[in-house]
VEXVO-459908 format. One line per 3 residues: number of its first residue (from 1); their letters; for each residue x, y, z of C-alpha. Coordinates in Angstrom, 1 decimal. Example, Ala and Ser with C-alpha at 12.3 -4.5 7.8 and 13.67 -1.06 7.14 Angstrom:
2
1 = AS = 12.3:-4.5:7.8  13.7:-1.1:7.1 .
! end
This chain:
394
1 = XXX = 70.5:80.0:143.9  68.4:82.7:142.4  67.7:83.0:138.9 .
4 = XXX = 68.9:86.7:139.1  72.0:85.3:140.3  72.7:82.5:137.4 .
7 = XXX = 71.8:85.4:134.9  74.2:87.9:136.1  76.7:85.4:136.4 .
10 = XXX = 76.3:84.6:132.6  76.0:88.4:131.4  79.5:89.1:132.9 .
13 = XXX = 81.0:86.0:131.5  79.1:86.2:128.1  78.7:90.1:127.4 .
16 = XXX = 82.4:90.0:125.6  81.5:87.5:123.4  78.1:87.7:122.3 .
19 = XXX = 77.5:89.5:118.8  74.7:90.8:117.7  72.8:89.0:115.1 .
22 = XXX = 71.7:89.1:112.1  68.6:90.7:111.1  65.0:89.9:109.5 .
25 = XXX = 63.6:91.2:106.4  60.6:93.5:106.3  57.8:91.7:104.1 .
28 = XXX = 55.2:89.7:104.9  55.7:85.9:105.0  55.3:84.0:101.7 .
31 = XXX = 56.4:87.5:99.9  59.4:87.9:97.6  61.2:91.1:97.6 .
34 = XXX = 62.0:93.1:94.2  64.1:95.3:95.7  61.3:98.4:95.7 .
37 = XXX = 60.7:100.4:99.4  57.0:100.4:100.2  57.2:104.1:100.9 .
40 = XXX = 58.3:107.3:98.7  61.8:107.7:100.4  63.5:111.0:100.6 .
43 = XXX = 66.0:112.1:97.7  69.8:112.1:99.4  70.7:116.0:100.0 .
46 = XXX = 73.9:117.4:100.3  75.7:117.6:103.7  78.8:119.0:105.3 .
49 = XXX = 81.0:116.1:104.8  83.3:115.4:107.8  84.1:111.9:107.6 .
52 = XXX = 85.7:110.2:104.6  84.9:106.4:103.4  88.0:104.9:101.6 .
55 = XXX = 87.5:101.5:100.2  90.3:99.0:100.8  89.4:96.0:98.8 .
58 = XXX = 86.3:94.6:97.2  85.2:90.7:96.4  82.3:89.5:94.6 .
61 = XXX = 80.5:86.3:97.0  78.8:83.6:94.5  75.7:85.1:93.3 .
64 = XXX = 74.4:87.5:96.2  71.2:87.1:98.1  68.8:85.7:95.5 .
67 = XXX = 65.5:87.3:94.6  64.0:86.9:98.2  66.9:88.8:99.4 .
70 = XXX = 67.7:86.3:102.3  69.4:88.1:105.0  72.9:86.2:104.9 .
73 = XXX = 74.7:88.6:106.3  78.7:88.2:106.5  81.0:87.6:110.0 .
76 = XXX = 83.6:88.5:111.3  86.2:86.8:113.9  89.9:87.7:114.4 .
79 = XXX = 91.7:89.1:111.3  89.1:86.7:108.8  85.7:87.5:107.4 .
82 = XXX = 83.2:85.1:106.4  80.5:85.4:103.8  78.0:83.2:101.7 .
85 = XXX = 75.5:83.7:98.9  72.3:82.1:98.6  73.7:79.1:96.4 .
88 = XXX = 75.4:77.9:98.9  78.7:79.2:98.6  80.8:80.3:101.7 .
91 = XXX = 84.3:81.8:101.5  87.1:83.2:103.9  88.8:86.1:103.5 .
94 = XXX = 91.6:88.0:105.4  89.8:91.0:106.8  92.7:93.5:106.0 .
97 = XXX = 93.8:92.6:102.4  90.8:90.4:100.9  92.9:88.2:100.1 .
100 = XXX = 90.5:84.6:99.7  91.6:81.9:102.2  89.2:79.1:100.9 .
103 = XXX = 86.1:79.1:99.1  83.5:76.1:99.2  80.2:74.7:98.0 .
106 = XXX = 77.7:73.6:100.3  75.4:72.6:97.2  72.5:74.0:99.0 .
109 = XXX = 70.3:77.1:99.7  72.4:79.4:102.8  69.3:81.1:104.3 .
112 = XXX = 70.2:82.6:107.3  72.9:85.2:108.5  76.4:84.1:109.3 .
115 = XXX = 78.1:83.5:113.0  81.8:82.9:113.5  83.3:82.2:116.9 .
118 = XXX = 85.6:80.0:118.4  86.6:79.0:115.5  83.5:77.6:113.8 .
121 = XXX = 81.1:79.2:111.2  77.3:78.3:112.0  74.9:78.7:109.2 .
124 = XXX = 71.4:77.8:108.1  69.3:76.6:104.9  66.2:76.9:103.2 .
127 = XXX = 65.5:73.4:104.0  66.1:73.5:107.8  69.8:72.4:108.2 .
130 = XXX = 72.3:73.8:110.4  75.9:73.3:109.5  78.7:73.9:111.9 .
133 = XXX = 82.4:75.1:109.5  85.9:74.7:110.6  87.1:78.5:110.3 .
136 = XXX = 90.9:76.9:108.9  89.6:75.1:106.0  86.0:75.0:105.5 .
139 = XXX = 85.2:71.9:105.9  82.1:70.4:107.8  82.1:69.8:111.5 .
142 = XXX = 78.5:68.6:111.2  75.1:68.9:110.0  72.3:68.8:111.8 .
145 = XXX = 68.3:69.3:111.1  65.8:71.3:112.7  62.1:71.9:112.5 .
148 = XXX = 62.0:74.3:109.5  63.7:76.9:107.8  65.8:79.3:109.4 .
151 = XXX = 66.5:83.5:108.4  68.4:84.5:111.7  71.6:83.8:113.0 .
154 = XXX = 72.3:80.9:115.2  73.8:81.9:118.3  76.0:80.3:120.0 .
157 = XXX = 77.4:79.6:124.5  79.9:78.3:125.4  77.7:74.6:125.0 .
160 = XXX = 75.2:75.3:123.0  73.7:76.8:119.7  70.5:78.0:119.7 .
163 = XXX = 68.5:78.8:116.1  65.5:80.3:115.8  63.5:79.0:113.1 .
166 = XXX = 60.5:80.7:110.9  57.8:78.3:112.7  58.0:79.8:116.0 .
169 = XXX = 60.2:76.6:117.3  63.7:77.7:118.9  66.2:74.8:118.7 .
172 = XXX = 69.2:74.2:121.5  71.7:72.0:119.7  74.8:70.8:121.1 .
175 = XXX = 78.0:73.0:119.8  80.2:70.4:119.2  78.1:67.7:118.1 .
178 = XXX = 75.1:69.6:116.6  72.7:67.0:118.9  69.4:68.0:119.7 .
181 = XXX = 69.4:69.6:123.1  65.6:71.1:123.5  63.0:72.4:121.5 .
184 = XXX = 60.8:75.4:123.0  57.9:75.8:121.2  55.7:79.3:120.7 .
187 = XXX = 52.1:79.7:119.2  52.6:81.8:115.6  50.1:84.5:114.7 .
190 = XXX = 48.5:83.7:111.1  50.5:86.5:109.5  54.0:87.2:110.6 .
193 = XXX = 57.1:89.5:109.1  59.3:87.6:106.7  61.6:86.3:109.3 .
196 = XXX = 62.3:85.6:112.9  63.9:87.4:115.7  67.6:86.4:116.7 .
199 = XXX = 68.0:84.8:120.1  70.3:86.3:123.0  72.0:84.1:124.0 .
202 = XXX = 74.6:83.8:127.4  75.5:80.5:129.2  72.2:80.5:131.2 .
205 = XXX = 69.7:81.4:129.5  68.3:82.6:126.1  66.1:86.0:125.2 .
208 = XXX = 64.0:85.1:122.2  61.5:87.5:120.9  58.5:85.8:119.1 .
211 = XXX = 56.0:86.7:116.1  53.4:86.9:119.0  54.9:90.2:120.5 .
214 = XXX = 55.9:88.2:123.6  59.4:88.0:124.8  60.8:84.7:126.9 .
217 = XXX = 63.5:83.5:128.8  64.5:80.4:128.8  66.5:78.4:130.8 .
220 = XXX = 69.7:76.8:129.0  69.5:73.7:130.7  65.9:72.3:129.6 .
223 = XXX = 64.3:75.0:127.1  61.5:75.9:129.8  60.5:79.4:130.0 .
226 = XXX = 61.5:81.4:133.5  60.0:84.0:132.7  57.9:85.8:129.2 .
229 = XXX = 56.2:88.9:128.9  54.0:90.4:126.4  56.3:93.7:124.8 .
232 = XXX = 53.8:94.3:121.8  49.8:94.0:122.0  47.9:93.4:118.6 .
235 = XXX = 45.9:96.1:117.6  43.9:96.7:114.5  41.2:95.3:112.3 .
238 = XXX = 42.9:93.5:109.7  45.9:90.7:110.1  48.3:93.6:108.7 .
241 = XXX = 47.4:96.1:111.2  48.0:93.4:113.9  51.3:92.4:113.2 .
244 = XXX = 53.6:92.9:116.2  57.0:91.0:115.6  59.8:90.8:118.1 .
247 = XXX = 62.3:90.3:114.6  65.2:92.1:116.3  67.3:90.8:118.6 .
250 = XXX = 67.4:91.7:122.2  70.1:93.1:123.6  71.8:93.1:127.1 .
253 = XXX = 73.8:96.2:129.0  77.0:95.0:131.3  74.7:95.7:134.4 .
256 = XXX = 71.9:93.1:132.8  69.1:95.4:131.4  67.7:94.0:128.5 .
259 = XXX = 66.2:96.2:125.6  64.0:94.9:122.9  62.6:96.5:119.7 .
262 = XXX = 58.7:95.7:118.6  57.1:96.1:114.8  54.0:97.8:115.3 .
265 = XXX = 54.7:97.8:118.9  57.2:100.3:121.3  60.8:99.7:122.1 .
268 = XXX = 61.1:98.6:125.9  63.9:98.6:128.3  63.9:95.7:131.0 .
271 = XXX = 65.5:94.7:133.8  67.0:90.6:132.7  66.5:88.8:136.1 .
274 = XXX = 62.9:89.1:136.5  61.4:91.1:133.2  60.8:94.2:135.1 .
277 = XXX = 60.1:97.1:133.1  62.5:100.2:133.5  60.8:102.3:130.7 .
280 = XXX = 59.3:102.5:126.9  59.3:104.4:124.1  56.4:104.4:121.4 .
283 = XXX = 58.4:103.6:118.4  58.0:100.5:115.6  61.2:99.0:114.5 .
286 = XXX = 61.9:95.4:113.2  65.7:96.3:113.7  67.9:95.1:116.4 .
289 = XXX = 68.9:98.6:118.0  72.5:98.7:119.3  73.7:100.3:122.9 .
292 = XXX = 76.9:102.4:122.4  77.9:104.2:126.0  75.0:105.9:127.4 .
295 = XXX = 73.0:105.9:124.1  70.6:103.3:122.2  70.6:103.8:118.5 .
298 = XXX = 66.8:102.5:117.0  66.0:102.6:113.1  62.3:102.9:113.2 .
301 = XXX = 60.4:101.1:110.5  60.0:104.4:108.4  63.8:104.3:108.2 .
304 = XXX = 64.2:107.2:110.9  66.9:107.1:113.0  66.4:108.0:116.7 .
307 = XXX = 68.8:108.2:120.0  67.6:107.2:123.4  69.2:108.1:126.8 .
310 = XXX = 69.3:104.0:127.7  68.7:104.9:131.4  65.6:107.1:130.9 .
313 = XXX = 64.2:106.4:127.6  64.2:109.8:126.6  64.2:110.9:123.0 .
316 = XXX = 68.1:112.5:122.5  68.2:113.6:118.7  66.3:112.1:116.0 .
319 = XXX = 67.1:112.0:112.2  64.9:111.9:109.5  67.1:112.5:106.2 .
322 = XXX = 67.1:109.0:105.0  63.2:108.7:105.5  61.6:105.3:104.0 .
325 = XXX = 65.2:104.5:102.5  65.0:101.1:104.0  68.1:101.4:105.9 .
328 = XXX = 69.7:98.3:107.4  70.0:98.2:111.6  72.7:100.0:112.9 .
331 = XXX = 76.4:99.4:112.9  79.0:101.7:114.7  82.5:102.8:113.7 .
334 = XXX = 84.8:105.4:114.9  82.1:107.3:117.0  79.9:106.5:114.0 .
337 = XXX = 76.8:105.0:113.4  77.1:102.8:109.7  73.6:101.9:107.8 .
340 = XXX = 73.6:100.5:104.1  70.4:101.6:102.2  68.3:100.1:99.3 .
343 = XXX = 70.1:101.9:96.8  73.1:100.6:98.1  74.8:103.5:100.0 .
346 = XXX = 76.4:103.7:103.0  75.7:106.2:105.5  77.4:107.6:108.3 .
349 = XXX = 75.9:109.4:110.9  77.5:111.4:114.0  76.8:108.9:117.1 .
352 = XXX = 76.5:111.8:119.2  75.2:115.1:117.4  72.7:112.9:115.3 .
355 = XXX = 74.0:114.6:111.4  75.4:112.6:108.7  78.6:113.1:108.1 .
358 = XXX = 79.7:110.5:105.4  78.4:108.6:102.5  79.4:106.5:99.6 .
361 = XXX = 77.7:103.9:97.0  78.7:100.4:97.3  76.2:99.0:94.5 .
364 = XXX = 73.0:99.9:92.8  71.5:96.4:93.7  71.2:97.7:97.4 .
367 = XXX = 72.3:96.8:100.8  70.0:94.7:103.1  72.2:93.2:105.8 .
370 = XXX = 73.7:95.0:108.1  77.5:95.8:108.0  79.8:94.3:110.0 .
373 = XXX = 82.5:96.7:111.6  85.6:96.3:113.6  87.2:99.4:115.1 .
376 = XXX = 87.3:102.2:112.0  87.1:99.1:109.4  83.5:98.4:108.1 .
379 = XXX = 82.4:95.5:105.6  79.4:95.9:103.8  77.8:92.7:101.3 .
382 = XXX = 75.3:94.5:99.1  72.5:92.6:97.0  74.5:91.0:94.5 .
385 = XXX = 77.3:89.5:96.3  79.7:92.7:96.0  81.6:92.7:99.7 .
388 = XXX = 83.3:95.8:99.9  85.6:96.7:102.4  85.4:100.0:103.6 .
391 = XXX = 87.9:102.4:106.3  86.7:105.2:108.1  88.9:108.5:108.5 .
394 = X = 89.0:110.2:110.6 .
! end
């Protein structure tokens, strides 16, 4: 069986179940965020509000994301939302009412975003533990250890849970038991962004973006690379100028195209089976893009929002109204792109036209993790732990 056949089969089986993982922080390794933007943010201006954001319920999840702003993004499966704080509190809430279904304290520092799939909640800790919890009651299914701290959400297929740690290693664990199946090791540059890429996992292969600017496709049977390529090439004299992390998650289309962002690099569309470049665009982004229909939406490092034609890479529209406001990665709800910013505002942008159509404020502590959406419902977790559920109308 050819690589192409294996990957294409995996795409068709897994695409509907693959969720976009949580995103990394745009801070240099070892630096803690104080919540201040690196550049002067644009002031918010009045706009023609055509969409409303109405609060359905609010909850406080522990002590929030901590001074280091760990990327502990919530997750949703079915009618339950799962959220956590940096101190180890994990909560399950009814997505419609906000009623708490269970709450536990793991008594350890949670460092990663959450993944909820097939009756389990997966997360990781600052000391390199990976934990699986039963969605029904929060009981611990298993606990395993990887080589170092994990910031990206663990990613699952039918058999494996794939974890990318900050030391550049990618570890595959057995989903049922947590036992190690294989480890892939990559070379790390001397300076990286604080965080890692989030793997894209389908049944036969894992696509992983690395801090050295390379994208690798790993065989899930062994962890051996099937192919890899340089997406972003280090340039400049200083180590900061030479940062080229692939800190977003690669995303894959139903027809087998792979879209990859890079810091200080470019956005690239690839043919997933062999890695052939279909097109590229000169945009620097540390965030996971989002694909909706024939449009690929990218948040650049200076928080401009750009819509690209996914077939050609042609720029369709660009919105710079929120420039330097440290936008989160985009989510999508009812024809609107959804973002949080460093002052705690949630913004809606019309996906086809590119104009701001709605806004509300969740909390002044700021929003640094991607909102979670389901239909017209948006779940947003602020840095202080406030979890607010909003409904978009119309």
